[in-house]
C-alpha positions as a printed Julia matrix, in Angstrom:
82×3 Matrix{Float64}:
  -2.56   -5.16   -2.0
  -4.42   -5.73   -5.08
  -3.06   -4.65   -8.33
  -4.16   -3.05  -11.84
  -2.34   -4.03  -14.96
  -2.17   -0.29  -15.77
  -0.78    0.92  -12.52
   1.64   -2.33  -11.73
   3.09   -3.42  -15.22
   5.88   -5.14  -13.7
   3.67   -7.54  -11.69
   1.02   -8.05  -15.0
   3.15  -11.11  -16.64
   2.98  -12.85  -13.3
  -0.31  -12.09  -11.96
  -2.12  -12.6   -15.44
  -0.96  -16.47  -14.94
  -3.79  -16.17  -12.09
  -6.46  -14.05  -13.39
  -6.95  -10.71  -14.51
  -5.96   -7.98  -12.41
  -8.79   -5.24  -11.46
  -7.27   -2.13   -9.23
  -4.18   -1.23   -7.06
  -4.98   -0.03   -3.35
  -3.16   -0.37   -0.03
  -4.27   -3.11    2.09
  -4.02   -4.85    5.3
  -5.88   -5.06    8.39
  -3.98   -1.85   10.12
  -3.91    0.18    7.01
  -7.79   -0.72    6.08
  -9.07    0.42    9.49
  -7.02    3.74    9.45
  -8.56    4.51    5.63
 -12.3     3.69    7.21
 -11.69    6.01   10.12
 -10.2     8.74    8.55
 -13.13    8.57    5.86
 -15.53    8.89    8.79
 -13.9    12.09    9.93
 -11.48   10.43   12.6
  -7.99   11.57   12.99
  -6.1     8.26   12.27
  -2.49    7.31   11.99
  -0.27    4.29   10.95
   3.49    3.28   12.35
   5.49    0.61   10.6
   8.39    0.17    8.32
   8.4     0.85    4.25
  10.9     0.46    1.48
  12.3     3.01   -0.83
  10.16    1.44   -4.16
   7.48    2.6    -6.21
   4.92    0.48   -3.74
   6.0     2.44   -0.7
   5.54    5.68   -2.52
   2.25    4.6    -4.25
   1.09    3.37   -0.37
   2.25    7.21    0.94
   0.39    8.77   -1.5
  -2.59    6.83   -0.97
  -2.63    7.67    2.81
  -4.06   11.0     2.28
  -5.58   12.32    5.66
  -3.82    9.4     7.83
  -0.81   10.79    9.96
   2.17    8.74    8.21
   4.88   10.62   10.25
   5.5     7.7    12.49
   6.28    5.63    9.13
  10.04    4.87    8.71
  11.81    4.39    5.6
  14.41    1.97    4.92
  16.13    0.8     1.51
  15.41   -2.95    2.47
  12.67   -3.99    4.51
  13.6    -7.53    5.21
   9.96   -8.41    4.36
   9.0   -10.44    1.36
   5.17  -11.35    0.85
   5.98  -14.61   -2.02
């Protein structure tokens, strides 16, 4: 996921240590493939686990046109990216 300073102010201080933020968008190979397929008019869906946080809400909001009925929501996903 990339981030925009106006969209994710929580990360602003940490990420600005390494450069400026340009845009927020869901990412990862599965997500990118689903987004591309949906834009081309194919039915696309994704399965996985998301937490109950702002990033998960953003991901689901940006997933318009993609079937997310197989996305499970949990309080804690147990996955850390750093």
